MARSE-310457 format. One record per residue: residue number from 0; residue in three letters; x, y, z of N, C-alpha, C in turn. Coordinates in Angstrom, 1 decimal. Atoms other than C-alpha are relative to their C-alpha. Layout:
N
NUM;Ala;X;Y;Z;X;Y;Z;X;Y;Z
...
***
This chain:
200
0;Unk;0.4;1.4;-0.1;20.0;37.4;-34.7;-0.8;-0.3;-1.3
1;Unk;0.7;0.4;1.2;18.8;35.6;-37.9;-1.4;-0.5;0.3
2;Unk;1.4;0.5;-0.1;15.1;35.0;-38.5;0.0;-1.5;0.0
3;Unk;0.2;1.4;0.0;14.0;31.5;-37.8;-1.2;-0.4;-1.0
4;Unk;1.0;0.4;0.9;12.0;29.8;-40.6;-0.3;-1.5;0.1
5;Unk;0.4;1.4;0.1;10.1;26.5;-41.0;-0.6;-0.3;-1.3
6;Unk;0.6;0.4;1.2;9.0;24.6;-44.0;-1.0;-1.1;0.4
7;Unk;1.1;1.0;-0.4;5.7;22.7;-43.7;-0.7;-0.5;-1.3
8;Unk;0.8;0.6;1.1;3.9;20.3;-46.1;-1.5;0.2;0.3
9;Unk;1.4;-0.3;-0.2;0.3;21.5;-46.4;-0.9;-1.0;-0.8
10;Unk;0.9;0.9;0.7;-2.2;18.7;-47.3;-1.3;0.7;-0.4
11;Unk;1.2;-0.7;0.4;-5.1;21.1;-47.3;0.3;1.5;0.2
12;Unk;-0.5;-1.3;-0.1;-3.5;24.5;-47.9;-1.2;1.1;0.0
13;Unk;0.9;-1.2;0.0;-5.4;27.8;-47.2;0.1;0.6;-1.4
14;Unk;0.0;-0.6;1.3;-6.4;29.1;-50.7;0.6;1.4;0.0
15;Unk;-0.5;-1.3;0.0;-5.5;32.6;-49.6;1.5;0.0;0.1
16;Unk;-1.4;0.1;-0.1;-2.0;31.5;-48.7;0.7;-0.5;-1.3
17;Unk;-0.4;0.4;1.3;-1.6;29.7;-52.0;0.0;1.2;-1.0
18;Unk;0.1;-1.2;0.9;-2.7;32.9;-53.8;1.1;1.0;0.4
19;Unk;-1.1;-0.9;-0.5;-0.1;34.8;-51.7;1.3;-0.4;-0.7
20;Unk;-1.2;0.5;0.6;2.7;32.6;-53.1;0.0;0.4;-1.5
21;Unk;0.1;-0.3;1.5;1.4;33.0;-56.7;0.2;1.5;-0.2
22;Unk;-0.1;-1.5;0.1;1.1;36.8;-56.2;1.4;0.5;0.2
23;Unk;-1.4;-0.4;-0.2;4.6;37.0;-54.9;0.9;-0.2;-1.2
24;Unk;-0.8;0.2;1.2;6.1;35.4;-58.0;-0.5;0.9;-1.1
25;Unk;0.5;-0.9;1.0;3.8;37.4;-60.2;0.6;1.4;0.1
26;Unk;-0.6;-1.3;-0.3;5.1;40.6;-58.6;1.4;0.1;-0.4
27;Unk;-1.4;0.1;0.4;8.7;39.5;-59.1;0.2;0.0;-1.5
28;Unk;-0.1;0.1;1.4;8.1;38.6;-62.7;-0.3;1.4;-0.7
29;Unk;0.5;-1.3;0.6;6.3;41.9;-63.4;1.1;1.1;0.1
30;Unk;-1.1;-1.0;-0.2;9.3;43.9;-62.0;1.1;-0.2;-1.0
31;Unk;-1.1;0.3;0.9;11.7;42.2;-64.3;-0.4;-0.1;-1.5
32;Unk;0.5;0.2;1.4;9.6;41.5;-67.5;-1.2;0.7;-0.4
33;Unk;1.3;-0.7;0.3;6.5;43.6;-67.2;-1.1;-0.9;0.1
34;Unk;1.3;0.7;-0.1;2.9;42.5;-67.1;0.0;-1.1;-1.0
35;Unk;0.1;1.1;1.0;2.5;39.1;-68.7;-1.3;0.0;-0.8
36;Unk;1.3;-0.2;0.7;-1.1;40.1;-69.7;-0.6;-1.4;-0.3
37;Unk;0.5;1.3;0.3;-2.2;36.5;-69.4;-1.5;0.1;-0.2
38;Unk;1.4;0.0;0.4;-5.5;35.9;-71.1;-0.4;-1.5;-0.4
39;Unk;0.3;1.4;0.3;-7.1;32.4;-71.1;-0.6;-0.3;-1.3
40;Unk;0.6;0.4;1.3;-8.2;30.5;-74.2;-0.7;-1.3;0.4
41;Unk;0.8;1.2;-0.3;-11.0;27.9;-73.7;-0.9;-0.3;-1.2
42;Unk;0.8;0.5;1.1;-12.3;26.1;-76.8;-0.6;-1.3;0.2
43;Unk;0.7;1.2;-0.2;-14.9;23.4;-76.6;-0.6;-0.6;-1.2
44;Unk;0.7;0.7;1.1;-16.2;20.8;-79.1;-1.2;-0.7;0.6
45;Unk;1.3;0.6;-0.5;-19.8;19.7;-78.6;-0.6;-0.8;-1.1
46;Unk;0.7;0.8;0.9;-21.7;17.0;-80.3;-1.4;0.5;-0.2
47;Unk;1.4;-0.5;0.3;-25.3;17.3;-81.6;-0.9;0.1;1.2
48;Unk;0.8;-0.1;-1.2;-26.6;16.8;-78.1;0.5;1.0;1.0
49;Unk;-0.5;-1.0;-0.9;-24.5;19.5;-76.6;1.1;-0.5;1.0
50;Unk;-1.0;0.6;-0.8;-22.1;17.1;-74.9;1.4;0.4;-0.4
51;Unk;-1.3;-0.3;0.3;-18.5;18.2;-74.7;0.8;-1.3;-0.4
52;Unk;-0.8;1.2;0.4;-16.3;15.7;-76.7;1.4;0.4;-0.4
53;Unk;-1.4;-0.4;0.2;-13.1;17.7;-76.9;0.2;1.5;0.3
54;Unk;-0.3;-1.4;-0.3;-11.4;21.0;-76.3;1.4;0.3;0.1
55;Unk;-1.4;-0.5;-0.1;-8.3;23.1;-76.0;0.0;1.0;1.1
56;Unk;-0.1;-1.0;-1.1;-7.3;24.9;-72.8;1.4;0.6;0.0
57;Unk;-1.3;-0.7;0.0;-4.5;27.4;-72.7;-0.1;1.5;0.3
58;Unk;0.1;-1.5;-0.1;-3.8;31.1;-72.9;1.1;0.7;-0.7
59;Unk;-1.1;-0.8;0.6;-1.6;33.9;-74.1;0.6;0.8;1.1
60;Unk;-0.7;-0.8;-1.0;1.1;35.7;-72.1;1.3;0.4;-0.6
61;Unk;-1.3;-0.5;0.4;4.2;37.8;-72.9;0.2;-0.3;-1.5
62;Unk;-0.1;0.2;1.5;3.5;37.4;-76.7;0.1;-1.5;-0.4
63;Unk;-0.1;1.4;0.4;3.3;33.6;-76.6;-1.4;-0.7;0.2
64;Unk;1.1;0.8;-0.2;0.5;31.1;-77.0;0.5;-1.2;0.8
65;Unk;-0.3;1.2;-0.8;0.6;28.3;-74.3;-1.2;-0.9;-0.2
66;Unk;1.0;1.1;0.1;-1.4;25.1;-75.1;0.2;-0.9;1.1
67;Unk;-0.2;0.8;-1.2;-1.9;23.4;-71.8;-0.6;-1.4;-0.3
68;Unk;0.7;1.3;0.3;-4.4;20.7;-72.9;-0.7;0.1;-1.4
69;Unk;0.8;0.2;1.3;-5.8;19.5;-76.3;-0.4;-1.4;0.1
70;Unk;0.6;1.3;-0.1;-8.1;16.6;-76.1;-1.2;-0.2;-0.9
71;Unk;1.2;0.4;0.7;-10.7;14.9;-78.4;-0.4;-1.4;0.3
72;Unk;0.5;1.4;-0.4;-12.8;11.9;-77.4;0.2;-0.9;-1.1
73;Unk;-0.3;1.0;0.9;-12.1;8.7;-79.1;-1.0;-0.1;-1.2
74;Unk;1.0;0.1;1.0;-15.4;8.6;-81.0;0.0;1.2;-0.9
75;Unk;0.0;-1.2;0.9;-14.8;12.1;-82.4;1.3;0.2;-0.7
76;Unk;-1.3;-0.2;0.6;-11.3;11.6;-83.6;0.0;-0.3;-1.5
77;Unk;-0.2;0.2;1.4;-10.0;11.4;-87.2;-1.0;0.8;-0.8
78;Unk;0.9;-0.9;0.8;-12.4;14.2;-88.3;0.6;1.4;-0.1
79;Unk;-0.6;-1.4;0.2;-9.9;17.1;-88.2;-0.3;0.9;1.2
80;Unk;0.4;-1.0;-1.1;-11.2;18.5;-84.9;1.2;0.5;0.8
81;Unk;-1.2;-0.4;-0.7;-7.8;18.5;-83.2;0.7;1.1;-0.8
82;Unk;-0.6;-1.1;0.8;-6.4;20.5;-86.1;-0.7;1.3;0.0
83;Unk;0.8;-1.2;-0.1;-9.3;22.9;-86.0;0.2;0.7;1.3
84;Unk;-0.2;-0.6;-1.3;-8.8;23.5;-82.3;1.3;0.7;0.1
85;Unk;-1.3;-0.6;-0.1;-5.1;24.1;-82.6;0.1;1.3;-0.9
86;Unk;0.0;-1.1;0.9;-5.5;26.4;-85.6;-0.8;1.2;0.5
87;Unk;0.8;-1.0;-0.6;-8.3;28.3;-83.9;0.8;0.7;1.1
88;Unk;-0.8;-0.5;-1.1;-6.1;28.8;-80.8;1.1;0.9;-0.5
89;Unk;-1.1;-0.8;0.5;-3.2;30.0;-82.9;-0.5;1.3;-0.6
90;Unk;0.5;-1.2;0.6;-5.3;32.5;-84.8;-0.5;1.0;1.1
91;Unk;0.3;-0.9;-1.1;-6.7;33.9;-81.5;1.2;0.6;0.6
92;Unk;-1.2;-0.5;-0.6;-3.2;34.2;-80.2;0.6;1.1;-0.9
93;Unk;-0.5;-1.0;1.0;-2.1;36.0;-83.4;-0.8;1.3;0.1
94;Unk;0.8;-1.2;-0.1;-5.0;38.3;-83.1;0.3;0.8;1.2
95;Unk;-0.3;-0.6;-1.2;-3.9;39.1;-79.6;1.4;0.6;0.0
96;Unk;-1.4;-0.6;0.2;-0.4;40.0;-80.9;1.1;-1.0;0.4
97;Unk;-1.0;1.0;-0.3;1.4;36.7;-80.0;0.8;-0.3;-1.3
98;Unk;-0.9;0.3;1.1;4.4;35.8;-82.1;0.5;-1.4;-0.1
99;Unk;-0.4;1.4;0.0;5.0;32.2;-81.1;-0.9;-0.8;1.0
100;Unk;0.8;0.9;-0.9;3.5;29.2;-79.3;0.9;-1.1;0.6
101;Unk;-0.8;1.1;-0.6;4.8;26.5;-77.0;-1.0;-0.9;0.8
102;Unk;0.8;1.0;-0.6;3.4;23.3;-75.5;0.9;-1.2;0.4
103;Unk;-0.8;1.2;-0.2;4.5;19.9;-74.2;-1.0;-1.2;-0.1
104;Unk;0.8;1.2;0.2;3.2;16.4;-74.9;0.8;-1.3;0.3
105;Unk;-0.7;1.2;-0.3;4.1;12.8;-74.0;0.2;-0.8;-1.3
106;Unk;-0.3;0.8;1.2;5.6;10.3;-76.5;-1.2;-0.9;-0.4
107;Unk;1.2;0.9;0.3;2.4;8.2;-76.3;-1.2;0.9;-0.3
108;Unk;1.1;-0.9;0.4;0.2;11.3;-77.0;0.1;0.5;-1.4
109;Unk;0.1;-0.5;1.4;0.7;13.5;-80.1;1.2;0.8;-0.4
110;Unk;-1.2;-0.8;0.5;4.3;14.7;-80.8;0.0;0.1;-1.5
111;Unk;0.0;-0.1;1.5;3.9;13.8;-84.5;-1.1;0.9;-0.5
112;Unk;1.1;-0.9;0.4;0.6;15.6;-84.7;0.4;1.5;0.0
113;Unk;-0.5;-1.3;-0.1;2.2;18.8;-83.5;1.0;0.4;-1.0
114;Unk;-1.1;-0.2;1.0;5.2;18.4;-85.8;-0.6;0.2;-1.4
115;Unk;0.7;-0.2;1.2;2.8;18.1;-88.7;-0.6;1.4;-0.2
116;Unk;0.6;-1.4;0.0;1.4;21.5;-87.7;1.1;1.1;0.2
117;Unk;-1.1;-1.0;0.0;4.8;23.2;-87.8;0.7;0.2;1.3
118;Unk;-0.7;-0.1;-1.3;6.0;22.7;-84.2;1.3;-0.8;-0.1
119;Unk;-1.3;0.6;-0.1;9.6;21.8;-83.5;0.3;-0.3;1.4
120;Unk;-0.4;0.4;-1.3;11.0;19.9;-80.6;1.3;0.8;0.5
121;Unk;-1.2;-0.7;-0.5;13.4;21.9;-78.4;0.5;-0.6;1.3
122;Unk;-0.4;0.6;-1.2;13.6;19.7;-75.4;-0.7;-1.3;0.2
123;Unk;0.6;1.4;-0.3;13.0;16.1;-74.2;0.4;-0.4;1.4
124;Unk;-0.3;0.6;-1.3;12.8;14.6;-70.8;-0.3;-1.5;-0.1
125;Unk;0.1;1.5;0.1;13.4;10.8;-70.8;-0.6;-0.5;1.3
126;Unk;0.6;0.6;-1.2;11.6;8.5;-68.4;-1.0;0.8;0.7
127;Unk;1.1;-0.7;-0.6;8.7;10.8;-67.8;-1.3;-0.1;-0.8
128;Unk;-0.2;1.0;-1.1;6.8;8.6;-67.2;1.0;-1.0;-0.4
129;Unk;-1.0;1.0;0.3;9.2;5.7;-67.0;-0.3;-0.8;-1.3
130;Unk;0.1;0.7;1.3;9.8;4.2;-70.4;-0.5;0.9;-1.1
131;Unk;0.5;-1.0;1.0;8.4;7.3;-72.2;0.8;1.3;0.1
132;Unk;-0.7;-1.3;0.0;9.5;10.8;-73.0;-1.1;1.1;0.0
133;Unk;0.8;-1.2;0.1;8.0;14.2;-72.5;0.7;1.0;-0.9
134;Unk;-0.5;-0.9;1.0;8.5;16.5;-75.5;-0.4;1.5;0.3
135;Unk;0.3;-1.4;-0.1;8.6;20.3;-75.4;0.2;0.6;-1.4
136;Unk;0.0;-0.5;1.4;7.7;22.0;-78.7;-0.3;1.5;-0.1
137;Unk;0.3;-1.4;0.2;7.5;25.5;-80.1;-0.3;0.3;-1.5
138;Unk;0.4;-0.3;1.3;6.2;27.2;-83.2;0.1;1.6;-0.2
139;Unk;0.0;-1.4;0.3;6.8;30.6;-84.8;-1.3;0.4;-0.7
140;Unk;1.3;-0.3;0.5;3.5;32.3;-85.5;0.0;1.3;-0.8
141;Unk;-0.1;-1.2;0.7;4.8;35.4;-87.3;-0.5;-0.2;-1.5
142;Unk;0.5;0.3;1.3;4.2;33.8;-90.7;-1.5;-0.1;-0.1
143;Unk;1.4;0.2;-0.1;0.7;32.9;-89.6;-0.7;1.4;0.1
144;Unk;0.5;-1.3;-0.1;0.1;36.6;-88.8;-0.1;0.6;-1.4
145;Unk;0.1;-0.5;1.4;1.0;37.5;-92.4;-1.0;-0.7;-0.8
146;Unk;1.0;0.8;0.7;-1.2;34.7;-93.7;-1.4;0.5;0.4
147;Unk;1.3;-0.5;-0.4;-4.1;36.0;-91.6;-0.3;1.4;-0.6
148;Unk;0.2;-1.3;0.6;-3.5;39.5;-92.9;-0.4;-0.1;-1.5
149;Unk;0.3;0.2;1.4;-3.6;38.2;-96.5;-1.5;-0.5;-0.1
150;Unk;1.4;0.5;0.0;-6.9;36.3;-95.7;-0.9;1.2;0.2
151;Unk;0.8;-1.2;-0.3;-8.3;39.5;-94.2;-0.1;0.9;-1.2
152;Unk;-0.1;-0.9;1.1;-7.2;41.5;-97.2;-0.9;-0.5;-1.2
153;Unk;0.8;0.6;1.1;-8.8;39.0;-99.7;-1.5;0.2;0.4
154;Unk;1.4;-0.1;-0.4;-12.0;39.1;-97.6;-0.6;1.4;-0.3
155;Unk;0.4;-1.4;0.2;-12.1;42.9;-97.7;-0.2;0.3;-1.5
156;Unk;0.0;-0.3;1.4;-11.4;43.0;-101.4;-1.3;-0.7;-0.6
157;Unk;1.2;0.6;0.5;-14.2;40.5;-102.1;-1.2;0.8;0.3
158;Unk;1.2;-0.8;-0.4;-16.7;42.5;-100.1;0.0;1.3;-0.7
159;Unk;-0.1;-1.2;0.7;-15.5;45.7;-101.7;-0.4;-0.2;-1.5
160;Unk;0.4;0.3;1.4;-15.8;44.2;-105.2;-1.5;-0.2;-0.1
161;Unk;1.4;0.2;0.0;-19.3;43.0;-104.4;-0.8;1.3;0.1
162;Unk;0.7;-1.2;-0.2;-20.3;46.4;-103.2;0.1;0.9;-1.2
163;Unk;-0.2;-0.8;1.3;-18.8;48.1;-106.3;-0.9;-0.5;-1.1
164;Unk;0.9;0.5;1.0;-20.8;45.8;-108.5;-1.4;0.4;0.3
165;Unk;1.4;-0.4;-0.3;-24.0;46.7;-106.6;-0.1;1.5;-0.4
166;Unk;0.1;-1.4;0.4;-23.2;50.4;-107.0;0.0;0.2;-1.5
167;Unk;0.0;-0.1;1.5;-22.4;49.9;-110.7;-1.4;-0.3;-0.5
168;Unk;1.4;0.4;0.5;-25.8;48.1;-111.2;-1.0;1.1;0.3
169;Unk;0.9;-1.1;-0.3;-27.6;50.9;-109.4;0.2;1.2;-0.9
170;Unk;-0.3;-1.1;0.9;-25.8;53.6;-111.5;-0.5;-0.3;-1.4
171;Unk;0.4;0.4;1.4;-26.4;51.8;-114.8;-1.5;0.0;-0.1
172;Unk;1.5;0.0;0.0;-30.1;51.3;-113.8;-0.5;1.4;-0.1
173;Unk;0.4;-1.4;0.0;-30.4;55.0;-113.1;0.2;0.7;-1.4
174;Unk;-0.3;-0.6;1.3;-28.7;56.0;-116.4;-0.9;-0.6;-1.0
175;Unk;1.0;0.6;0.9;-30.9;53.5;-118.3;-1.3;0.6;0.1
176;Unk;1.3;-0.6;-0.2;-34.0;55.0;-116.8;0.0;1.4;-0.6
177;Unk;-0.1;-1.3;0.5;-32.8;58.5;-117.7;-0.1;0.0;-1.6
178;Unk;0.0;0.1;1.4;-32.1;57.5;-121.3;-1.4;-0.4;-0.6
179;Unk;1.4;0.4;0.4;-35.5;55.8;-121.6;-0.9;1.1;0.0
180;Unk;0.9;-1.2;-0.1;-37.3;58.9;-120.4;0.3;1.0;-1.1
181;Unk;-0.4;-1.0;1.1;-35.4;61.1;-122.8;-0.5;-0.5;-1.4
182;Unk;0.4;0.6;1.3;-36.1;58.7;-125.7;-1.5;0.1;-0.2
183;Unk;1.4;-0.1;0.0;-39.8;58.6;-124.8;-0.4;1.5;-0.3
184;Unk;0.3;-1.4;0.2;-39.9;62.4;-124.5;0.3;0.5;-1.4
185;Unk;-0.3;-0.4;1.4;-38.2;62.9;-127.9;-1.0;-0.6;-0.9
186;Unk;0.9;0.6;0.9;-40.5;60.5;-129.5;-1.4;0.7;0.0
187;Unk;1.3;-0.7;-0.1;-43.6;62.3;-128.2;0.1;1.3;-0.7
188;Unk;-0.1;-1.3;0.7;-42.2;65.6;-129.4;0.0;-0.1;-1.5
189;Unk;0.1;0.2;1.5;-41.7;64.2;-132.9;-1.4;-0.3;-0.4
190;Unk;1.4;0.3;0.4;-45.2;62.9;-132.9;-0.9;1.2;0.0
191;Unk;0.8;-1.2;-0.1;-46.6;66.3;-131.9;0.4;1.0;-1.0
192;Unk;-0.5;-1.0;0.9;-44.6;68.2;-134.5;-0.9;0.2;-1.2
193;Unk;0.9;-0.3;1.1;-46.9;67.7;-137.5;-1.3;0.7;0.5
194;Unk;1.2;-0.7;-0.5;-49.9;68.7;-135.3;0.2;1.5;0.1
195;Unk;-0.2;-1.4;-0.2;-48.3;72.0;-134.5;0.0;0.7;-1.4
196;Unk;-0.1;-0.6;1.3;-47.6;72.6;-138.2;-1.4;0.2;-0.6
197;Unk;1.3;-0.1;0.6;-51.2;71.9;-139.2;-0.8;1.1;0.7
198;Unk;0.7;-1.1;-0.7;-52.4;74.4;-136.6;0.4;1.4;-0.3
199;Unk;-0.4;-1.3;0.4;-50.4;77.2;-138.0;-0.7;0.6;-1.2
***
């Protein structure tokens, strides 16, 4: 005899039961694709009073950066904060080993902004909401990893060059002191030479 099932709409679901559904899908995904290793990213912008005026919420999983929300308050816009948030999240994702990023945005939000930052549209839903579109975008981050490595290499080389200059200065200072002491010692010996002759 077949099992009898019922479907119910829960207006105030039990959090434990909601977690059970999420865990069930997570277990299925893990079996087929391995651990997603999800790690959240929370970046906040604060003004001089410590008030949050923007931020980026998202995370990394399966080698991808997911940007869920990027928002900057009206008064704080046009100062490059959105670009800084996105670039910071991308660099964090690259540092975690991610190779690409994906996000979605509405036609009245910021599709052009993301395209200016190298994102390409791979999907569109019309009339979501009615009269507008919902865009799905992605970006390859492998080039950014190479760029990050170059920046790191330049930073290391600058620090190494600075340290070498310090070592060189210390070495030359020591050599200079040695030469000065030898010169003074030789001068004193020359000054004492006639005295020795007179005493013979």
